[in-house]
C-alpha positions in Angstrom: 124.4 75.2 64.0 125.8 77.5 66.4 124.7 80.5 64.7 121.2 79.1 64.2 120.9 78.6 67.8 122.3 82.3 68.5 119.4 83.5 66.2 116.8 81.4 68.1 118.1 82.5 71.4 117.9 86.2 70.4 114.3 85.7 69.0 113.4 84.0 72.2 114.8 87.0 74.3 112.3 89.2 72.3 109.6 86.9 72.6 110.2 86.8 76.4 110.3 90.6 76.5 106.9 90.7 74.5 105.4 88.5 77.3 106.7 90.1 80.0 105.4 93.6 78.7 102.0 91.9 78.2 102.1 90.8 81.6 103.0 94.0 83.1 100.2 95.8 81.2 97.5 93.2 82.2 99.1 93.7 85.9 98.7 97.5 85.5 95.2 97.2 84.5 94.1 94.8 87.1 95.9 97.0 89.9 93.9 100.0 88.3 90.6 98.2 88.6 91.3 97.1 92.1 92.4 100.8 93.1 95.7 99.7 94.1 99.3 100.2 92.8 101.4 97.3 91.3 103.1 96.4 94.4 100.1 96.1 96.4 98.7 93.8 93.6 102.0 91.6 93.8 101.2 91.6 97.7 97.8 90.3 97.1 99.2 87.6 94.4 101.7 86.4 97.1 98.8 86.1 99.8 96.4 84.2 97.6 99.1 81.9 96.5 100.3 81.2 100.1 97.0 81.9 101.9 98.8 83.7 104.7 102.2 85.3 105.2 103.8 87.4 107.9 104.5 90.9 107.3 108.1 90.1 107.5 107.6 87.2 105.0 106.0 90.0 102.7 108.8 92.5 103.4 111.3 89.7 102.2 109.5 88.5 99.1 108.6 92.2 97.9 111.8 93.7 98.7 110.5 96.4 100.9 111.1 97.8 104.3 108.9 96.8 107.0 107.8 100.3 107.3 106.7 100.4 103.6 104.8 96.9 104.2 103.1 98.3 107.2 101.9 101.3 105.0 100.8 99.0 102.2 99.0 96.6 104.6 97.1 99.7 105.9 96.0 100.7 102.4 95.0 97.2 101.5 93.1 96.6 104.8 91.2 100.0 104.3 89.9 98.6 100.9 88.9 95.2 102.5 91.3 93.3 100.3 93.2 91.8 103.3 93.2 91.3 106.9 95.7 91.0 109.7 95.4 88.9 112.8 97.6 87.6 115.7 99.8 84.7 114.8 97.9 81.7 116.1 101.0 80.3 118.2 103.2 83.4 118.4 101.3 86.5 119.6 104.3 88.9 119.0 103.5 88.1 115.4 101.0 88.6 113.0 99.7 87.0 110.0 98.2 88.5 106.8 95.3 87.0 104.6 93.4 88.1 101.8 89.6 88.6 102.5 86.8 86.6 100.9 85.9 90.0 99.1 89.6 90.5 98.1 89.9 87.2 96.8 86.7 87.4 94.9 87.4 90.7 93.2 91.0 89.3 92.3 89.5 86.1 90.8 87.0 88.0 88.8 89.8 89.8 87.0 92.1 86.7 86.4 89.3 84.1 85.9 88.8 85.1 82.1 92.5 84.6 81.4 92.7 81.4 83.1 89.8 80.1 81.3 90.8 81.4 78.0 94.4 80.0 78.7 93.1 76.6 79.4 90.8 76.2 76.4 93.2 77.9 74.0 96.6 76.3 75.1 94.9 72.9 75.7 93.5 72.9 72.3 96.8 74.0 70.5 99.5 71.8 72.7 99.8 68.3 73.6 100.3 67.3 77.1 103.9 66.8 76.4 104.5 69.9 74.9 102.8 71.6 77.8 105.3 69.6 80.2 108.2 71.2 78.1 106.6 74.8 78.5 106.4 74.2 82.2 109.8 73.1 82.5 111.0 76.2 80.5 109.0 78.6 82.7 110.3 76.9 85.8 113.7 77.5 84.5 113.3 81.2 83.5 111.7 81.8 86.6 114.6 80.6 88.6 116.7 82.5 86.5 114.8 85.6 87.0 114.6 85.3 90.7 118.4 85.0 90.9 118.9 88.3 89.0 116.2 90.0 91.3 118.1 88.9 94.3 121.3 90.4 92.5 119.6 93.5 91.7 118.4 93.8 95.2 122.1 93.2 96.6 123.2 96.3 94.7 120.8 98.5 96.7 123.1 98.0 99.6 126.2 99.1 97.7 
């Protein structure tokens, strides 16, 4: 029985690698179509998800220096993909948001995937099975996040 589980786990690792490669390929093409690099695209994803973040929060989430974040924000602002404004309470800080144009352009690229996913996965799996898949994805996301933090810590050594 243990041997069977080891085989399934090995196959799972390969499947996850394939999935990650497909996501990387899709992200690379989306970034190309937007005229940005993959880190810029990840910044836009974070901003769309959170609605607004400070440059410091972006620095922490992306693992970039504040100088690198400033250069990235300058690039994305010139492309009308995001905007910076003073923080509503603390004027020493700023908040970064995706512009309506940036949101529209990003959504145009991802909407077909979302629609196909809902239609195809919804037809193939029950609600209970989808709950299990979401549980698995949350657990693997937490695992991946821990290891990303571990890798970032190695930079300082």
